[in-house]
C-alpha positions as CSV (number, residue, x, y, z in Angstrom):
1,X,197.7,169.0,133.5
2,X,195.5,171.8,134.9
3,X,196.8,173.9,137.7
4,X,194.8,173.9,140.9
5,X,193.5,177.4,141.7
6,X,192.9,178.1,145.4
7,X,190.3,180.3,146.9
8,X,193.1,182.4,148.4
9,X,194.6,183.0,145.0
10,X,191.2,184.1,143.6
11,X,190.6,186.4,146.7
12,X,194.1,188.0,146.2
13,X,193.5,188.7,142.5
14,X,190.1,190.1,143.3
15,X,191.5,192.4,146.0
16,X,194.2,193.6,143.5
17,X,192.0,194.2,140.5
18,X,188.5,194.6,141.8
19,X,187.3,192.1,139.3
20,X,184.5,189.6,140.0
21,X,185.2,186.2,141.6
22,X,184.5,184.2,138.5
23,X,186.5,186.6,136.2
24,X,189.4,186.2,138.6
25,X,189.2,182.5,138.7
26,X,188.9,182.2,134.9
27,X,191.9,184.5,134.4
28,X,194.0,182.4,136.8
29,X,192.9,179.2,135.0
30,X,193.9,180.7,131.7
31,X,197.2,182.0,133.1
32,X,197.8,178.5,134.6
33,X,198.2,180.1,138.1
34,X,200.6,182.9,137.0
35,X,199.3,185.8,139.1
36,X,200.9,188.6,137.0
37,X,199.7,187.0,133.7
38,X,196.2,186.8,135.2
39,X,196.3,190.5,135.9
40,X,197.3,191.1,132.3
41,X,194.5,188.9,131.0
42,X,192.0,190.9,133.0
43,X,193.5,194.2,131.7
44,X,193.2,193.0,128.1
45,X,189.6,192.1,128.8
46,X,189.1,195.6,130.1
47,X,190.6,197.1,127.0
48,X,188.2,195.2,124.7
49,X,185.2,196.2,126.8
50,X,186.5,199.8,126.9
51,X,186.8,199.9,123.1
52,X,183.2,198.6,122.7
53,X,181.9,201.2,125.1
54,X,184.0,204.2,124.0
55,X,181.0,206.0,122.5
56,X,178.8,205.5,125.6
57,X,178.0,208.6,127.7
58,X,179.3,208.4,131.3
59,X,176.9,211.0,132.9
60,X,176.6,209.4,136.4
61,X,179.4,209.0,138.9
62,X,181.0,210.6,142.0
63,X,182.2,214.1,142.5
64,X,184.8,214.3,145.3
65,X,187.3,216.7,146.7
66,X,190.5,216.6,148.8
67,X,192.0,219.6,150.7
68,X,195.6,219.8,152.1
69,X,196.0,219.7,155.9
70,X,197.2,223.3,155.9
71,X,194.3,224.3,153.6
72,X,196.5,225.9,151.0
73,X,195.5,223.7,148.0
74,X,192.8,221.3,147.0
75,X,191.6,219.2,144.1
76,X,188.1,218.2,142.8
77,X,187.5,215.4,140.4
78,X,184.6,213.5,138.9
79,X,184.9,209.7,138.4
80,X,182.1,209.1,135.9
81,X,180.2,205.9,135.0
82,X,177.2,205.1,132.9
83,X,174.5,204.3,135.5
84,X,173.4,205.5,138.9
85,X,173.4,201.9,140.1
86,X,177.2,201.7,139.7
87,X,177.7,205.2,141.1
88,X,175.9,204.3,144.4
89,X,178.0,201.1,144.8
90,X,180.4,201.3,147.8
91,X,183.3,199.8,145.9
92,X,182.9,202.5,143.2
93,X,182.9,205.2,145.9
94,X,186.0,203.7,147.3
95,X,187.6,203.8,143.9
96,X,186.8,207.5,143.6
97,X,188.4,208.1,147.0
98,X,191.6,206.3,145.9
99,X,191.7,208.2,142.6
100,X,191.4,211.6,144.4
101,X,194.3,210.6,146.6
102,X,196.4,210.2,143.5
103,X,195.0,213.4,142.0
104,X,195.9,215.3,145.1
105,X,199.6,215.2,144.2
106,X,199.1,216.3,140.5
107,X,199.0,219.7,139.0
108,X,197.0,218.9,135.8
109,X,194.6,216.3,134.5
110,X,197.3,215.1,132.1
111,X,199.7,214.6,134.9
112,X,197.0,212.8,136.9
113,X,196.1,210.4,134.1
114,X,199.8,209.5,133.7
115,X,200.3,209.1,137.5
116,X,201.0,205.7,139.1
117,X,198.0,203.8,140.5
118,X,199.1,200.4,141.9
119,X,201.8,199.9,139.3
120,X,199.9,201.2,136.3
121,X,199.0,204.7,135.0
122,X,195.6,206.1,136.1
123,X,194.5,206.0,132.4
124,X,195.1,202.3,132.3
125,X,193.4,201.7,135.6
126,X,190.3,203.4,134.2
127,X,190.4,200.9,131.3
128,X,190.9,198.0,133.6
129,X,188.0,199.1,135.8
130,X,185.8,199.5,132.7
131,X,186.4,195.7,132.2
132,X,185.7,194.9,135.8
133,X,182.5,197.0,136.1
134,X,181.3,196.6,132.6
135,X,180.6,200.3,132.1
136,X,182.6,203.1,130.7
137,X,184.6,204.6,133.5
138,X,186.3,208.0,133.0
139,X,187.7,211.1,134.8
140,X,185.4,213.8,133.3
141,X,186.6,216.6,135.5
142,X,189.8,217.6,137.2
143,X,190.3,220.9,139.0
144,X,193.1,222.1,141.3
145,X,193.4,225.4,143.1
146,X,196.0,227.0,145.4
147,X,195.4,230.0,147.8
148,X,196.2,231.2,151.3
149,X,193.1,229.3,152.4
150,X,191.2,226.7,150.5
151,X,187.9,225.1,151.5
152,X,185.3,222.9,149.8
153,X,181.7,221.6,149.7
154,X,180.3,218.5,148.0
155,X,176.5,218.1,147.4
156,X,175.5,214.4,147.7
157,X,178.4,213.3,145.7
158,X,177.0,214.9,142.5
159,X,178.5,218.4,142.5
160,X,181.6,219.7,144.2
161,X,183.3,223.1,144.5
162,X,186.6,224.3,145.9
163,X,187.1,228.0,146.9
164,X,190.4,229.8,147.6
165,X,190.5,233.0,149.8
166,X,193.1,235.7,149.6
167,X,193.9,235.3,153.4
168,X,193.5,232.7,156.1
169,X,191.1,234.8,158.2
170,X,189.2,233.9,161.3
171,X,186.4,231.5,160.4
172,X,187.8,231.0,157.0
173,X,186.4,227.4,157.1
174,X,182.8,228.8,157.5
175,X,183.3,231.3,154.7
176,X,184.8,228.9,152.2
177,X,182.1,226.3,152.9
178,X,179.4,228.9,152.3
179,X,181.0,230.1,149.1
180,X,181.7,226.6,147.9
181,X,178.0,225.7,148.6
182,X,177.0,228.8,146.7
183,X,179.1,227.8,143.7
184,X,177.9,224.2,143.8
185,X,174.3,225.1,144.1
186,X,174.0,228.1,141.8
187,X,176.4,227.0,139.0
188,X,178.6,230.1,138.7
189,X,181.0,229.9,135.7
190,X,183.1,232.9,136.5
191,X,184.0,235.1,139.5
192,X,182.8,238.5,138.3
193,X,180.9,240.1,135.5
194,X,184.2,241.9,134.7
195,X,185.5,238.5,133.5
196,X,182.9,238.2,130.7
197,X,184.1,238.6,127.1
198,X,182.1,241.5,125.5
199,X,181.3,239.3,122.4
200,X,179.8,236.7,124.7
201,X,177.7,239.3,126.5
202,X,176.5,240.7,123.2
203,X,175.5,237.2,122.0
204,X,173.7,236.4,125.3
205,X,171.8,239.8,125.1
206,X,170.5,239.0,121.7
207,X,169.5,235.4,122.6
208,X,167.9,236.3,125.9
209,X,165.8,239.2,124.5
210,X,164.7,237.0,121.6
211,X,163.6,234.3,124.0
212,X,161.6,236.7,126.1
213,X,159.9,238.2,123.0
214,X,158.9,234.7,121.9
215,X,157.6,234.0,125.4
216,X,155.5,237.2,125.3
217,X,153.9,236.2,122.1
218,X,152.5,233.1,123.8
219,X,151.5,235.2,126.9
220,X,149.6,237.6,124.7
221,X,147.7,234.7,123.2
222,X,146.9,233.4,126.7
223,X,145.9,236.9,127.9
224,X,148.5,236.8,130.7
225,X,150.9,239.5,132.0
226,X,153.9,240.0,129.7
227,X,157.5,239.6,130.8
228,X,159.7,242.7,131.0
229,X,162.1,242.9,128.0
230,X,165.5,244.2,129.2
231,X,167.8,246.3,127.2
232,X,170.9,244.7,128.7
233,X,172.0,241.5,130.6
234,X,175.2,242.5,132.3
235,X,176.8,245.4,134.3
236,X,179.5,245.3,131.6
237,X,176.9,247.1,129.4
238,X,175.7,249.6,132.0
239,X,177.7,252.6,131.1
240,X,177.2,256.0,132.7
241,X,175.2,257.0,129.6
242,X,173.0,253.9,130.0
243,X,172.3,254.6,133.6
244,X,171.7,258.3,132.9
245,X,169.2,257.4,130.2
246,X,167.5,255.0,132.7
247,X,167.2,257.7,135.3
248,X,165.8,260.2,132.8
249,X,163.2,257.6,131.7
250,X,162.2,257.0,135.3
251,X,161.9,260.8,135.9
252,X,159.7,261.1,132.8
253,X,157.5,258.3,134.1
254,X,157.1,259.9,137.5
255,X,156.2,263.2,135.8
256,X,153.6,261.5,133.6
257,X,152.2,259.8,136.7
258,X,151.8,263.3,138.3
259,X,154.2,262.5,141.2
260,X,155.4,265.7,143.0
261,X,159.0,266.5,142.0
262,X,160.0,267.0,145.7
263,X,159.5,263.2,146.4
264,X,161.3,262.0,143.3
265,X,164.6,261.6,145.3
266,X,162.9,259.0,147.5
267,X,161.5,257.0,144.6
268,X,164.3,257.2,142.0
269,X,166.9,255.0,143.9
270,X,164.5,252.1,144.0
271,X,163.6,252.4,140.3
272,X,167.3,252.5,139.3
273,X,168.0,249.5,141.5
274,X,165.2,247.6,139.8
275,X,166.5,248.7,136.4
276,X,170.0,247.3,137.3
277,X,168.5,244.1,138.6
278,X,166.4,243.6,135.5
279,X,169.3,244.3,133.2
280,X,172.0,242.1,134.8
281,X,170.5,238.6,134.6
282,X,173.6,237.1,133.1
283,X,175.7,238.3,136.0
284,X,173.2,237.0,138.6
285,X,173.2,233.6,136.9
286,X,176.9,233.1,136.1
287,X,179.1,235.5,138.1
288,X,179.7,234.2,141.6
289,X,180.2,237.6,143.3
290,X,177.1,239.1,141.6
291,X,174.7,236.3,142.6
292,X,172.2,236.6,145.4
293,X,173.6,234.8,148.5
294,X,171.6,231.6,149.0
295,X,171.5,232.0,152.8
296,X,170.4,235.7,152.6
297,X,169.0,236.9,149.3
298,X,169.0,240.5,150.6
299,X,172.8,240.4,150.0
300,X,174.9,239.6,147.0
301,X,177.8,237.2,147.5
302,X,180.2,240.1,147.3
303,X,178.3,241.9,150.1
304,X,178.4,238.7,152.2
305,X,182.1,238.4,151.9
306,X,182.6,242.0,153.1
307,X,181.1,241.0,156.4
308,X,184.3,239.0,157.1
309,X,186.6,242.0,156.6
310,X,189.6,242.3,154.4
311,X,189.4,239.2,152.4
312,X,188.4,238.2,148.8
313,X,187.9,235.1,146.7
314,X,191.1,234.5,144.9
315,X,189.8,231.6,142.8
316,X,187.2,228.8,142.7
317,X,186.4,225.7,140.7
318,X,183.2,223.6,140.3
319,X,182.8,220.0,139.0
320,X,179.6,218.2,138.3
321,X,178.3,215.0,136.7
322,X,177.2,215.0,133.1
């Protein structure tokens, strides 16, 4: 004899699992009204769907942060899915919010995935929701930082950054938001050029110069102005000898142009500044402190921070879709 399944039972199962109404009803019918067994049926369905979609790319989703009430630590995660359609769904956004609440109490991604989410580990909840939604659902990024003051910025749910300061100064909320916005917008991967591995810098130098040389070949064919070919790409390479050689080259150029020697001192600083700018493109792209500040490009980020007094960036992290 079949068990009668009430609308209230279906509603309760839907609220517990997030599964569709028909999926919940079918699971309850199969479980003969046993609520716990119905949940297990839905989870097994999710496992089968997850296995089928394991090779799919989950490049859409939601980036979200949570900061402690005392602003001393924060987390940033990405709950990823396959399509923008799912990412924009309110229930998916709510799921991301619930996940970040759990992540907030975890120190590592591994701890987070093993943490309890409504009676099951987060990792199993992801599989369950893959079955519910019908797309691969995954946590593709997890970052946590601690500092005397932590702030954040999220850009339309696609990119998020958290920044930690060395001190809880006046207007720390403004500074951290600006810095997190900078990190989110400009994609810094490290704090300072001093953090770069010399081997990485050497490889980037070779690759970037080769790319410019190739571009110039096409510009020659088109009869257009050629790009400047730098010698270096980072301050890590600008030794005293390299800067002295650049200054001497600038002096030789001024002499060849017939510029009076008594005005060289007024011209040389600008030429050296241009040399440094042209030969530190890696720093400007990837090192947060060495980037131009997006709200005032006359300053670097490091120079902007100095306007707040005795404070530094202790750490930062950035998460993004894809």
